N, C-alpha and C positions, 0 to 999 in steps of 0.2 A: 520439464514445468511452463507452462505459459507465462508469458511476458505479462506484467500487471501496470497500471498507471502507478508513475513515479519511480519505474525501473529505468535504467539506460538502455537503449539500443544497443545491441552487441556488436562488438567491432568486428568487421567481417569484410573479404573483397567480394564485391559483384561485378557483373559486366553491362556495359551499355555500347550499342553498336555507333562507330563514329565514319567519317567517310576514311578514314585509315584502317578501318576494320574494329574488332571488339577489343575494348578498352576497358582495363581495371579500374575499380573506383572504390574507395574506402568508404564503409558507412559513417566513418568520423567527418569525411568531406561531405558527404550528402545532406548529414544533418546538423553541422555545427555552425549554430549562429542564426537558424532559419526556423522559423514554424512550417511545419510539411505535413501534410498528410500524404499516406503510404497505404496503398491499398493492394493485397495479394488476391491474385485468381489461381485457380487450380491449373490454367492452362490456355496459352494464347488461340487463337482461332476456336475456340470452345462457342458452344451456341450461347449460354448465358453470360458470358465473358465479352463475346463480342457484340451481341444484340442490345446489351443493357450495363453492365458495370462499366466498361471503359468509356462508351459513349456517353454515360450520365456523367463521368468527370470531365471530360472534353467539353460537355454542353454548359455545364455550371462553373468553369474555370473562372472566369471573371466573377461571379458572385462569391466563390471562395476566397479569391485574392482581396475581396472588399472585405472580408470577415478576417483577414489577418494571417491568411496561409499564403506562404512566398513560394513554395514548390510543392508539385502533385507529383508523385511517383507512383509507377504500376510496376508491381513485381511477381515472377513467376518462376517456378524451377522449370525453366526452360532454358535454351543456349541464346546467347546475345543476336546472333542470325535470326532465330525466328521471332524473337522480341522486337528487333530491328524492321523485319518484313512486317510483322503484324501491325506495327506504328503506323507505319505506310498505307497500309492496308485500312485502317481507322481514320487515315487523314489526320492523324494527332499533331504533326508538327511539333512546334515547341512547347507545346500545350502541358504535355506529360512525359515526363521521361520514363523511358520503357527500360527498366532494370531486370537484367537476366540474374537469378540464383542457380545458375546451372547445376553446380554440385550440393544444392540444398543448403550450403554451410549458414547462412542467415537463418533460412527457414527452420532449420534444427537448434540454433543458437536460441531462438524466439520460443521454440516449443510448439512451431504451428504446422508441424509434419501431419500430411493426410495420406495414407496409404491406399493408393488404389492398385496395387499388386493384384493380379487376377483379373483385371478390368483393362488390362493392356497399357496402363498409364504410369504405374510404377510409383515412386515417392513424390509427391506433389504439396503444394502449401494449400492451407485451408483458405477459404474465402474471407478475408477480413481485412478491416479498415483501423489505422493508427493515427493519433494527432500527436505529432513529437514536436516539443519545442526546445531546441538548441539540445538535440540527444535525447531529452528526456521524455518518455510517455506522458501524456496527459489524458488519452484516450483509448480504449481498447474495444472494439467490436469485432466479433466471429459470427458469421452465419453458421448455423448447423448443417452439414453436407447435405446437399440437394436443394437448399432453400437460398433465398437471395431476398434480403428483409432489412438488416441493421447494418451492412457495410456500402450501401449505395450512397452516391453524390448526395441525394436528397436527404437521407438520413443525417449524414453528417454534416450538413448545412443545417439542419433543424436543430443542431444543438451548440453549434457555435455562436 
């Protein structure tokens, strides 16, 4: 079942690249006491994700902060090495936390799986965007497969 507004972010361990290598981080730590936009992408280095989705959040990070967002998180069912390299490639710096859900633990717990088996991509997450306040989901947006409309930084900004 897909998460809905009013539900809590599931507790899971995800990973982030650090200077010392991949580091596990709890979703409780990522969301506690903060208002966060987390957006999920089907895959790092993929065309729409690289040309539009991630760059939009980098470009509009300051405006999102002005609207009360404390943190931006990009999540994918990729490993921390890939997410770290993609963040460097996209010049993200400290603007967006690049979070890896390599085993799909959080993706599955949220009901956000996208099965791209047969296309050489395996299990991924749907393209989504969440607004989360202190671990409780305020807003859920999901783009139908192959589209990019409701989850953009501009769309999230327009509703804050």
